[in-house]
C-alpha positions as CSV (number, residue, x, y, z in Angstrom):
1,M,88.8,76.7,90.6
2,R,90.8,79.8,91.6
3,K,91.2,80.8,88.0
4,N,87.4,80.7,87.5
5,S,86.9,82.7,90.7
6,T,89.2,85.4,89.2
7,K,87.2,85.3,86.0
8,L,83.9,85.7,87.9
9,I,85.2,88.6,89.9
10,F,86.2,90.3,86.6
11,L,82.7,89.7,85.2
12,G,81.2,91.0,88.4
13,V,83.2,94.2,88.3
14,L,82.4,94.8,84.7
15,A,78.7,94.3,85.4
16,I,78.8,96.8,88.2
17,I,80.6,99.3,86.0
18,C,77.9,98.9,83.3
19,I,75.2,99.4,85.9
20,L,76.8,102.5,87.4
21,L,77.5,103.9,83.9
22,Y,73.9,103.4,82.8
23,G,72.5,104.8,86.0
24,F,74.6,108.0,86.3
25,Y,75.8,109.0,82.9
26,D,74.4,112.1,81.3
27,I,71.4,112.5,83.6
28,K,69.3,115.4,82.2
29,G,66.6,117.2,84.1
30,G,65.9,116.4,87.8
31,F,68.1,113.6,89.3
32,D,65.2,112.6,91.5
33,Y,63.0,112.0,88.5
34,A,65.5,110.4,86.1
35,F,67.6,108.2,88.3
36,P,64.8,106.0,89.8
37,R,63.4,105.4,86.3
38,R,66.8,104.3,85.1
39,M,67.1,101.9,88.1
40,I,63.7,100.4,87.2
41,R,65.1,99.6,83.8
42,V,68.3,98.3,85.2
43,T,66.3,96.0,87.6
44,A,64.3,94.7,84.7
45,M,67.5,94.0,82.7
46,V,69.1,92.2,85.6
47,I,66.0,90.1,86.3
48,T,65.6,89.3,82.6
49,G,69.3,88.5,82.1
50,I,69.5,86.2,85.1
51,A,66.2,84.4,84.3
52,I,67.2,83.8,80.6
53,A,70.7,82.6,81.6
54,Y,69.5,80.2,84.3
55,A,66.7,78.8,82.1
56,T,69.0,78.3,79.1
57,V,71.8,76.5,81.0
58,V,69.5,74.1,82.8
59,F,67.5,73.5,79.6
60,Q,70.7,72.6,77.8
61,T,71.7,70.3,80.6
62,I,68.6,68.1,80.3
63,T,68.7,68.2,76.4
64,H,72.5,67.4,76.4
65,N,73.4,70.0,73.8
66,R,74.4,73.6,73.6
67,I,72.3,74.7,70.7
68,L,68.8,74.2,71.8
69,T,67.1,76.9,74.0
70,P,63.5,77.4,75.1
71,S,63.3,80.4,72.8
72,V,64.7,78.6,69.8
73,M,62.1,75.8,70.4
74,G,59.2,78.3,69.9
75,L,58.4,79.7,73.3
76,D,58.8,83.3,72.1
77,S,56.5,82.6,69.2
78,M,53.8,81.5,71.7
79,Y,54.1,84.8,73.4
80,E,53.4,86.6,70.1
81,V,50.4,84.3,69.4
82,V,48.9,85.1,72.8
83,Q,49.3,88.8,72.4
84,T,48.0,88.8,68.8
85,L,44.9,86.7,69.8
86,I,44.1,89.1,72.6
87,Y,44.3,92.1,70.3
88,F,42.4,90.3,67.5
89,F,39.5,89.2,69.6
90,A,39.3,91.8,72.4
91,G,41.1,94.9,71.1
92,S,43.7,97.2,72.6
93,M,41.1,98.8,74.9
94,S,40.0,95.5,76.5
95,I,40.7,94.6,80.1
96,W,43.0,91.8,78.8
97,V,45.3,94.6,77.5
98,L,44.7,97.5,79.9
99,N,45.0,95.3,83.0
100,R,48.7,94.7,83.0
101,Y,48.5,92.0,85.8
102,L,45.9,90.0,83.8
103,N,47.9,90.3,80.5
104,F,51.1,89.3,82.4
105,G,49.4,86.3,84.0
106,V,47.7,85.1,80.8
107,A,51.0,85.3,78.9
108,I,52.9,83.3,81.5
109,I,50.3,80.6,81.9
110,A,49.9,80.1,78.2
111,M,53.6,79.9,77.6
112,V,54.2,77.5,80.4
113,L,51.5,75.1,79.3
114,F,52.7,75.2,75.7
115,A,56.3,74.5,76.9
116,I,55.3,71.6,79.1
117,L,53.3,69.9,76.3
118,L,56.0,70.5,73.7
119,Y,59.0,69.5,75.8
120,R,57.2,66.5,77.4
121,F,56.6,65.1,73.9
122,L,60.0,66.0,72.4
123,F,62.5,65.3,75.1
124,R,61.1,62.2,76.8
125,A,63.9,59.7,77.3
126,D,66.2,61.6,74.9
127,K,64.9,59.7,71.9
128,H,65.2,62.4,69.2
129,P,68.5,63.7,67.6
130,I,69.3,67.4,67.8
131,Y,68.6,68.2,64.2
132,L,65.2,66.7,64.4
133,L,64.5,68.8,67.5
134,L,65.7,71.9,65.7
135,L,63.6,71.1,62.7
136,I,60.5,70.6,64.8
137,G,61.1,73.7,66.8
138,M,61.6,75.8,63.7
139,I,58.5,74.3,62.0
140,I,56.4,75.1,65.1
141,G,57.9,78.6,65.2
142,A,57.1,79.1,61.5
143,L,53.5,77.9,61.9
144,L,52.9,80.1,64.9
145,G,54.6,83.0,63.1
146,S,52.3,82.5,60.0
147,L,49.3,82.5,62.3
148,V,50.4,85.7,63.9
149,T,51.1,87.3,60.5
150,F,47.6,86.2,59.2
151,L,45.8,87.7,62.2
152,Q,47.9,90.9,62.1
153,V,46.8,91.5,58.5
154,L,43.2,91.5,59.6
155,I,43.7,93.7,62.7
156,D,42.9,97.4,62.4
157,P,46.1,99.5,61.6
158,V,45.9,101.4,64.9
159,E,45.5,98.2,66.9
160,Y,48.4,96.8,64.9
161,L,50.7,99.6,65.9
162,S,49.8,99.2,69.5
163,L,50.4,95.4,69.3
164,Q,53.9,95.9,67.8
165,T,55.1,97.6,71.0
166,R,54.6,94.3,72.8
167,L,56.2,92.0,70.3
168,F,59.8,93.4,70.6
169,G,62.0,93.3,73.6
170,N,61.7,96.8,75.2
171,F,63.4,98.0,78.4
172,T,62.4,101.7,78.1
173,N,58.8,101.2,79.2
174,V,59.0,98.7,82.0
175,K,56.2,98.9,84.6
176,A,57.5,98.9,88.2
177,D,54.5,97.1,89.6
178,L,55.1,94.1,87.3
179,L,58.7,94.0,88.5
180,Y,57.6,93.0,92.0
181,I,55.6,90.1,90.6
182,A,58.5,89.0,88.4
183,I,60.9,89.2,91.3
184,G,58.6,87.1,93.5
185,I,58.3,84.4,90.9
186,L,62.0,84.4,90.2
187,I,63.0,84.2,93.9
188,I,60.8,81.1,94.3
189,A,62.3,79.6,91.1
190,F,65.8,80.3,92.2
191,I,65.3,78.8,95.6
192,Y,64.2,75.5,94.0
193,G,67.0,75.8,91.5
194,Y,69.6,76.2,94.2
195,L,68.3,73.1,96.0
196,I,68.8,70.9,92.9
197,M,72.2,72.4,91.8
198,D,74.1,69.2,92.7
199,K,71.6,67.1,90.8
200,L,72.1,69.2,87.7
201,D,75.8,68.4,87.9
202,V,75.0,64.7,88.0
203,M,72.4,64.9,85.2
204,S,75.0,66.4,82.9
205,L,76.6,63.0,82.9
206,G,73.7,61.5,81.0
207,R,70.5,59.6,81.7
208,E,71.9,56.2,82.6
209,N,74.7,57.6,84.8
210,A,72.3,59.9,86.7
211,I,69.9,57.1,87.4
212,N,72.7,54.9,88.6
213,L,73.8,57.7,91.0
214,G,70.3,57.8,92.5
215,V,68.6,60.7,90.6
216,N,65.0,60.3,89.6
217,Y,65.8,61.4,86.1
218,D,62.4,61.6,84.4
219,R,60.9,63.5,87.3
220,M,63.8,65.9,87.5
221,V,63.6,66.5,83.7
222,M,59.9,67.5,84.0
223,N,60.6,69.7,87.0
224,I,63.5,71.5,85.3
225,L,61.4,72.0,82.1
226,I,58.7,73.6,84.2
227,L,61.3,75.7,86.0
228,S,62.9,76.9,82.7
229,S,59.5,77.6,81.2
230,V,58.5,79.8,84.1
231,L,61.7,81.7,84.0
232,I,61.6,82.3,80.2
233,A,57.8,83.1,80.3
234,T,58.3,85.6,83.1
235,S,61.2,87.4,81.4
236,T,59.3,87.5,78.1
237,A,56.1,88.7,79.6
238,L,58.0,91.4,81.4
239,V,60.1,92.9,78.5
240,G,59.1,91.0,75.4
241,P,60.9,88.3,73.4
242,I,64.7,88.2,72.9
243,T,65.0,85.0,70.9
244,F,68.8,84.2,70.7
245,F,70.0,85.9,73.9
246,G,70.1,82.8,76.0
247,L,72.0,80.9,73.3
248,I,74.7,83.6,73.3
249,V,75.3,84.0,77.0
250,A,75.1,80.3,77.8
251,N,77.7,79.4,75.2
252,L,80.0,82.3,76.1
253,S,79.9,81.1,79.7
254,Y,80.8,77.5,78.7
255,Q,83.7,78.8,76.7
256,Y,84.9,81.4,79.3
257,L,84.5,79.1,82.3
258,V,85.6,75.6,81.5
259,T,83.9,73.6,84.3
260,Y,81.2,71.1,84.9
261,K,79.8,72.9,87.9
262,H,76.4,74.5,87.2
263,S,76.8,77.0,90.1
264,I,79.8,78.6,88.3
265,I,78.4,78.3,84.8
266,I,75.0,79.8,85.7
267,L,76.7,82.6,87.7
268,G,79.0,83.4,84.8
269,A,76.1,83.3,82.2
270,S,74.1,85.6,84.5
271,L,76.9,88.2,84.8
272,I,77.5,88.1,81.0
273,S,73.7,88.7,80.6
274,I,73.8,91.7,82.8
275,I,76.8,93.1,81.0
276,A,75.3,92.5,77.6
277,L,71.9,94.0,78.5
278,V,72.9,97.0,80.5
279,G,75.9,97.8,78.4
280,G,74.0,97.2,75.2
281,Q,71.1,99.4,76.3
282,F,73.6,102.1,77.2
283,L,75.0,102.0,73.7
284,V,71.4,102.0,72.2
285,E,70.4,105.1,74.2
286,H,73.5,107.2,74.2
287,I,75.5,106.1,71.1
288,L,72.7,105.0,68.7
289,E,70.3,107.5,70.1
290,L,67.4,105.0,70.2
291,R,67.5,104.5,66.4
292,T,67.0,100.8,67.0
293,T,66.2,98.5,69.9
294,L,68.5,96.3,71.8
295,S,66.4,93.2,71.0
296,V,67.0,93.7,67.3
297,I,70.7,93.9,67.7
298,I,70.8,90.8,70.0
299,N,68.7,88.8,67.6
300,F,70.9,89.8,64.6
301,I,74.1,88.9,66.4
302,G,72.5,85.8,67.9
303,G,71.2,84.6,64.6
304,I,74.8,84.7,63.2
305,Y,76.1,83.0,66.3
306,F,73.4,80.3,66.0
307,I,74.5,79.5,62.4
308,Y,78.1,79.4,63.5
309,L,77.2,76.9,66.3
310,L,75.2,74.7,63.8
311,L,78.2,74.6,61.4
312,K,80.6,73.8,64.2
313,E,78.3,71.0,65.4
314,S,78.0,69.7,61.9
315,R,81.8,69.6,61.5
316,A,82.3,67.9,64.8
317,A,79.7,65.3,63.9
318,G,81.4,64.7,60.6
């Protein structure tokens, strides 16, 4: 326990260093203009990182494996479908695009409904093996991706360019007014998540053991699915999809903090998320000079890490 406390303190200090470095390094022009805008980006990165980390860890708890994540199962693809359909049928100058609150709300509602229907079918009573779930998730993602590609071919080129800005994770153009909504949603979600933290520890023992210890397992699974869906949908609607990020930070937290307690694992994954996002965005802006986006780098690294975990799981099963 003391060893994990030391590790968490180290991660906390490193996260603070990343935030301070991003906030104060090489500020050009007026400080009063540049610094608040950097803090808006930092806030968005912190919210996104914590939301994805929390959602991924609890999702992996109820699915009892460390490879599946809400994003891998196609939730990010649903976000792309929603935005593409809006641009295809209404256009970039419609109220569905210009009204950020309406666009934000529609994206969250559609993603949560999709996630509930998908997860309720797939994960009921833990009947399906992991590779079948991965196959189904990838097929759904491929089908939704094909739909998006087909619609994008038919969209006007100007509309297409406008749409592309929404389909990649982007921290440089975060709207402050949406941050307040996201913070409100996440506070409510975290309060509920804090209240069920002990039940998460019990549920990690498996369905039968959790039921024997007095947990209403099926009801808790559905509640946690809704919770993880809301968190992922909120972070995606705020900054765009970052498919493999949750997979990376959750598994790094498991390896770095060897414990069964979700309070420690989630805190560790959240701090790793903040370090990765804030530190990574610093490198993108000041070292790579915005030649690429952070989401592209994360998805590239995450894709390789995902393949590594699949091969590791395959060897362990063999």
